[in-house]
C-alpha positions as CSV (number, residue, x, y, z in Angstrom):
1,M,-31.9,-34.1,-14.4
2,Q,-28.7,-32.2,-15.6
3,K,-27.5,-33.6,-19.2
4,G,-24.1,-34.5,-18.4
5,K,-21.8,-31.8,-17.6
6,R,-23.1,-29.7,-20.8
7,H,-24.1,-26.2,-19.5
8,V,-27.6,-25.9,-18.9
9,S,-29.5,-23.4,-20.8
10,L,-32.6,-21.5,-20.7
11,K,-33.7,-24.0,-23.4
12,D,-33.3,-26.5,-21.3
13,L,-35.8,-25.0,-18.4
14,A,-38.0,-24.3,-20.7
15,Q,-38.3,-27.8,-22.2
16,E,-38.6,-29.0,-18.5
17,L,-41.3,-26.7,-17.7
18,G,-43.3,-26.9,-21.0
19,V,-43.3,-23.4,-20.9
20,S,-41.6,-20.9,-23.1
21,I,-38.1,-19.4,-23.2
22,S,-38.5,-15.8,-22.4
23,T,-41.1,-17.1,-19.8
24,V,-37.8,-18.6,-18.1
25,S,-35.8,-15.4,-18.5
26,R,-38.5,-13.2,-17.3
27,A,-39.3,-15.4,-13.9
28,L,-35.6,-15.5,-13.1
29,N,-35.6,-12.0,-13.3
30,N,-38.7,-11.6,-11.4
31,H,-40.7,-10.1,-13.8
32,P,-44.0,-8.8,-12.7
33,D,-46.1,-10.4,-15.6
34,I,-44.6,-14.0,-14.5
35,S,-47.1,-15.3,-11.8
36,P,-45.0,-15.9,-7.9
37,E,-46.5,-19.8,-8.9
38,I,-44.1,-20.3,-12.0
39,T,-41.2,-18.0,-10.9
40,Q,-41.0,-20.0,-7.7
41,K,-41.1,-23.2,-10.3
42,V,-38.4,-21.5,-12.8
43,K,-36.0,-21.0,-9.6
44,K,-36.4,-24.2,-8.3
45,L,-35.5,-26.0,-11.3
46,A,-32.8,-23.6,-11.8
47,A,-31.5,-24.7,-8.6
48,E,-31.9,-28.5,-8.7
49,M,-30.5,-28.5,-12.8
50,N,-27.5,-26.3,-11.5
51,Y,-28.7,-23.6,-14.0
52,T,-25.7,-20.6,-14.5
53,P,-26.1,-17.6,-16.7
54,N,-24.0,-17.7,-20.0
55,P,-23.1,-14.2,-19.6
56,L,-22.5,-13.8,-23.7
57,A,-26.1,-15.1,-24.4
58,M,-27.1,-12.8,-21.6
59,G,-25.6,-9.9,-23.5
60,L,-26.5,-11.0,-27.0
61,L,-30.0,-10.6,-26.0
62,K,-29.8,-7.1,-24.3
63,Q,-27.3,-6.2,-27.5
64,A,-24.4,-5.9,-24.8
65,T,-22.0,-8.8,-24.2
66,R,-20.4,-7.0,-21.4
67,M,-17.2,-8.3,-23.0
68,I,-13.9,-6.4,-24.4
69,G,-11.6,-8.1,-26.5
70,V,-7.8,-7.6,-26.1
71,V,-5.1,-8.0,-28.7
72,V,-1.4,-8.0,-27.6
73,P,1.7,-9.2,-29.4
74,D,2.5,-12.0,-27.2
75,L,1.1,-14.0,-24.2
76,V,4.4,-15.0,-22.3
77,T,5.7,-11.5,-21.4
78,H,5.3,-10.4,-17.5
79,F,5.1,-7.1,-19.7
80,Y,1.9,-8.2,-21.5
81,S,0.6,-10.1,-18.7
82,S,0.7,-6.9,-16.4
83,I,-1.1,-4.8,-18.2
84,I,-4.1,-7.6,-19.0
85,S,-4.2,-7.4,-15.4
86,G,-4.7,-3.7,-15.3
87,I,-6.8,-3.8,-17.6
88,E,-8.8,-6.6,-16.2
89,A,-8.9,-5.2,-12.9
90,V,-11.1,-2.1,-13.9
91,A,-13.5,-3.9,-16.6
92,E,-14.6,-6.5,-13.2
93,E,-15.3,-3.1,-11.3
94,K,-17.9,-2.4,-14.5
95,G,-19.0,-6.2,-14.5
96,Y,-17.2,-6.9,-17.7
97,Y,-14.8,-9.5,-18.6
98,I,-11.9,-9.5,-21.2
99,L,-11.3,-11.8,-24.3
100,I,-7.5,-12.2,-25.0
101,A,-5.8,-13.1,-28.5
102,S,-2.2,-12.7,-29.5
103,S,-0.7,-11.5,-32.6
104,N,2.4,-13.3,-32.1
105,E,4.0,-10.3,-33.8
106,S,2.4,-10.9,-37.6
107,L,0.0,-8.5,-39.1
108,Q,-2.5,-11.6,-40.5
109,K,-2.7,-13.1,-37.2
110,E,-3.5,-9.6,-35.7
111,I,-6.1,-9.0,-38.4
112,K,-7.9,-12.4,-38.0
113,A,-8.0,-11.6,-34.0
114,V,-9.6,-8.6,-34.5
115,E,-11.9,-10.1,-36.8
116,N,-13.3,-13.4,-34.8
117,L,-13.1,-11.3,-31.8
118,L,-16.2,-8.9,-33.1
119,K,-17.4,-12.0,-34.3
120,T,-17.7,-12.9,-30.7
121,R,-19.6,-9.6,-30.4
122,V,-17.2,-8.2,-28.2
123,E,-18.4,-4.3,-27.6
124,G,-14.9,-3.2,-28.5
125,L,-11.2,-3.6,-28.4
126,I,-8.0,-2.5,-26.8
127,I,-4.9,-3.5,-28.8
128,C,-1.2,-2.8,-29.3
129,L,0.1,-3.2,-32.6
130,S,2.2,-6.4,-33.5
131,Q,5.5,-5.5,-35.4
132,E,4.4,-6.0,-38.7
133,T,1.8,-4.0,-38.3
134,Q,1.9,-0.7,-40.7
135,T,-1.5,-0.6,-42.5
136,F,-4.4,0.1,-40.3
137,E,-7.5,-0.5,-42.7
138,H,-8.2,-3.4,-40.3
139,F,-9.2,-0.9,-37.5
140,D,-11.0,1.4,-40.1
141,R,-14.6,-0.7,-39.6
142,L,-14.3,0.2,-36.1
143,I,-13.4,3.8,-36.1
144,Q,-16.1,4.3,-38.9
145,N,-19.1,2.7,-36.6
146,N,-17.8,4.1,-33.4
147,I,-16.8,0.7,-31.5
148,P,-15.0,1.4,-29.0
149,L,-11.1,1.3,-29.7
150,V,-8.2,2.1,-27.5
151,F,-4.0,1.6,-28.5
152,F,-1.3,1.0,-26.0
153,D,2.2,1.0,-26.1
154,R,2.5,0.6,-30.1
155,V,0.4,2.8,-31.3
156,C,-1.2,4.7,-34.5
157,R,-4.2,6.9,-36.1
158,T,-4.0,9.0,-32.2
159,N,-5.9,11.8,-34.5
160,E,-8.7,9.6,-34.1
161,V,-8.2,6.8,-31.3
162,S,-7.1,7.0,-27.3
163,S,-4.1,5.5,-26.5
164,V,-1.8,5.0,-23.7
165,V,1.9,5.3,-24.0
166,V,5.0,6.0,-22.0
167,D,7.2,9.0,-22.2
168,N,10.0,7.1,-25.0
169,V,11.8,10.2,-25.7
170,K,12.4,10.9,-22.1
171,A,12.9,7.2,-21.0
172,A,16.0,6.7,-23.6
173,Q,18.1,10.3,-22.9
174,K,17.8,9.1,-19.3
175,I,19.3,6.1,-20.0
176,T,22.0,7.6,-22.1
177,E,22.7,10.2,-20.0
178,H,23.0,7.4,-17.0
179,F,26.0,5.8,-19.0
180,Y,27.4,9.0,-19.6
181,K,27.4,9.9,-16.0
182,S,29.0,6.2,-15.3
183,G,31.9,6.7,-17.7
184,F,30.6,5.2,-20.9
185,R,31.4,7.4,-23.9
186,R,30.6,4.4,-27.0
187,I,26.8,4.6,-26.5
188,A,25.3,1.9,-28.4
189,Y,21.4,1.4,-29.3
190,I,19.4,-1.4,-30.9
191,A,16.5,-0.4,-32.2
192,G,13.4,-2.1,-33.1
193,P,11.7,-1.8,-36.4
194,E,11.6,2.1,-37.7
195,H,7.7,2.2,-37.9
196,L,7.0,1.5,-34.5
197,N,6.2,3.8,-32.4
198,I,8.3,2.9,-29.7
199,S,11.0,2.6,-31.7
200,K,11.4,6.0,-33.5
201,E,10.4,7.8,-29.8
202,R,13.4,6.2,-28.3
203,T,15.4,6.5,-31.4
204,S,15.1,10.1,-30.5
205,G,15.4,10.0,-26.8
206,Y,18.8,8.2,-27.4
207,L,20.0,11.5,-30.2
208,A,18.8,14.2,-27.5
209,G,20.9,11.9,-24.7
210,L,23.9,12.1,-26.7
211,K,23.5,15.9,-27.9
212,K,23.0,16.7,-24.2
213,C,26.2,14.9,-23.1
214,G,28.2,16.7,-25.9
215,L,28.7,13.1,-27.4
216,E,29.1,12.8,-31.1
217,F,26.5,10.5,-33.1
218,H,28.0,7.6,-35.0
219,L,25.5,5.8,-37.4
220,E,27.4,2.4,-37.0
221,L,26.1,2.8,-33.0
222,L,22.5,2.6,-34.0
223,E,21.5,-0.9,-34.8
224,K,18.2,-2.3,-35.7
225,C,16.9,-5.4,-35.2
226,N,12.8,-7.4,-35.6
227,L,12.6,-7.8,-31.6
228,S,13.4,-11.5,-31.4
229,A,16.2,-12.9,-29.7
230,K,18.0,-14.3,-32.7
231,D,18.1,-10.9,-34.6
232,A,18.8,-8.9,-31.5
233,M,22.0,-11.0,-31.1
234,K,23.2,-11.0,-34.5
235,A,22.7,-6.9,-34.3
236,T,25.1,-6.8,-31.3
237,A,27.3,-9.0,-33.3
238,R,27.8,-6.7,-35.4
239,L,28.5,-3.9,-33.1
240,L,30.7,-6.0,-31.3
241,D,32.8,-6.8,-34.4
242,L,33.2,-2.9,-35.2
243,P,36.9,-1.7,-35.4
244,E,36.1,0.5,-32.1
245,R,33.3,-1.7,-30.5
246,P,31.2,0.5,-27.7
247,D,31.4,0.3,-24.4
248,A,27.8,0.5,-23.6
249,I,24.6,-0.9,-25.7
250,F,20.7,-0.7,-24.7
251,G,18.4,-1.9,-26.3
252,I,14.7,-1.3,-27.2
253,N,13.3,-3.9,-24.7
254,D,14.4,-6.1,-22.7
255,T,14.2,-9.1,-24.7
256,V,16.8,-7.6,-27.0
257,A,18.6,-6.8,-23.9
258,F,19.1,-10.4,-22.8
259,A,20.1,-11.4,-26.2
260,A,22.9,-9.0,-26.2
261,M,23.6,-10.1,-23.0
262,K,24.1,-13.8,-24.1
263,E,26.5,-12.5,-27.3
264,I,28.4,-10.0,-25.1
265,K,29.1,-13.0,-22.5
266,R,29.5,-15.6,-25.6
267,R,32.6,-13.9,-26.4
268,G,34.2,-13.7,-23.3
269,L,33.6,-10.1,-22.9
270,Y,32.4,-8.9,-19.0
271,I,29.5,-6.3,-17.8
272,P,30.2,-4.1,-17.4
273,E,34.1,-3.8,-17.5
274,D,33.6,-4.4,-21.2
275,V,30.4,-3.6,-22.5
276,A,27.6,-1.8,-20.2
277,L,24.0,-3.2,-20.8
278,V,20.7,-1.4,-20.5
279,G,17.7,-2.8,-20.5
280,F,14.0,-1.7,-21.5
281,T,10.5,-2.6,-20.0
282,D,12.3,-4.2,-16.9
283,D,10.8,-8.0,-17.5
284,F,10.8,-9.9,-14.1
285,H,14.2,-11.6,-15.5
286,S,16.4,-8.4,-15.3
287,T,16.7,-9.2,-11.5
288,V,18.0,-13.0,-11.8
289,V,20.6,-12.5,-14.7
290,D,24.1,-12.1,-13.8
291,P,24.8,-9.0,-13.0
292,A,21.3,-7.8,-12.7
293,L,20.4,-5.9,-15.8
294,T,19.4,-1.8,-15.2
295,S,16.2,-1.2,-16.8
296,I,13.6,1.3,-17.4
297,T,10.7,0.2,-15.7
298,H,7.1,0.4,-16.9
299,P,4.0,1.4,-14.8
300,T,2.6,-1.7,-16.6
301,F,-0.2,-2.3,-14.4
302,E,-1.6,1.4,-14.8
303,I,-1.3,1.4,-18.4
304,G,-4.0,-1.4,-18.3
305,Q,-6.1,0.7,-16.4
306,E,-5.7,3.4,-18.0
307,A,-6.7,1.9,-21.4
308,A,-9.5,0.5,-19.7
309,R,-10.7,3.5,-18.3
310,L,-10.4,5.2,-21.9
311,F,-12.4,2.1,-23.1
312,F,-14.9,2.8,-20.7
313,R,-15.1,6.6,-21.7
314,S,-15.8,5.9,-25.1
315,I,-19.0,3.8,-24.2
316,E,-20.3,6.4,-21.7
317,D,-19.5,9.7,-23.9
318,P,-19.2,8.0,-28.1
319,E,-18.9,11.9,-29.0
320,A,-15.7,12.3,-26.8
321,K,-12.5,13.0,-28.3
322,P,-9.9,11.2,-28.5
323,E,-7.2,11.3,-25.7
324,Q,-3.6,10.5,-25.3
325,I,-2.1,9.4,-21.9
326,V,1.1,9.3,-21.5
327,L,3.0,7.9,-18.3
328,N,6.2,8.2,-17.1
329,T,9.2,5.3,-16.2
330,K,11.7,5.0,-14.1
331,L,15.3,3.9,-14.4
332,V,16.2,1.4,-11.7
333,I,20.2,1.0,-12.1
334,R,21.7,-2.0,-11.1
335,N,25.1,-3.8,-11.7
336,S,25.3,-3.8,-15.3
337,S,25.7,-0.3,-16.0
338,V,27.6,0.5,-13.2
339,K,31.2,0.0,-12.9
340,R,32.8,-1.8,-10.3
341,S,35.4,0.3,-8.4
């Protein structure tokens, strides 16, 4: 009876039995208004036709799809995939599914992703901003209509929207102090776009670290890039071309640090003997490059879990005030930042 491999619907069952769709739906849910005979017939046919409920269709009938939209800047890095796993773990406990979209670091794609997910009738969104996002009007509709919304890592509107971040200031200060204790004095930092909270906060930590170590800040040692490997290599080149090059560099994330490593090696320089290097986010590749990359480890799975918990908190209590969760990081020291004796 099953029609090819097409998903069997309630309508298919209803047509086969000559009853209404609502009768089939009620029978499958053991509704007392449906006779035992009809209920038995419906369930028997459903088994024969391999019928399985469509969670989206069921949600639309109930005005609750049990779907969460998740928008991330990319789907490639371990950083985002681990956070998504954390979100999914909590969602599953609550009987929810997640739909994932990537902005590919584009504001326009982020706007489109939000629109498309809302059309799919997700109950709300968990989002990490793209690097291009400097205007936030596309979130107004969600905020004004009390649609659950949570930001993580790269955030905005924190007075109106709950978020999960790490203590970027403390982490960047920790890196700077580690360089100093390891004997490095001309410490450079490759930041990201100025408008991103992670870039501003890590710059603040870098400056605080220099001050605590009694080192003078030199403007030429603070570089910026657009977070791409190509631009990070150019930023590294500018630092290495200085009359007095830095003896240590740390990047806003590991993508930037790996790009810096490539440029340093391209010039025949040695890490850490000529230039020490530290990354940020501790991507899996940190342990397999040579030398292994010192990096800040994010509690990525926990970030996802906390973001999901905030999401469900907003569903259960729409009047709850926005909550900002700040998690701690850990500096994992490897060979790229410690001088060999």
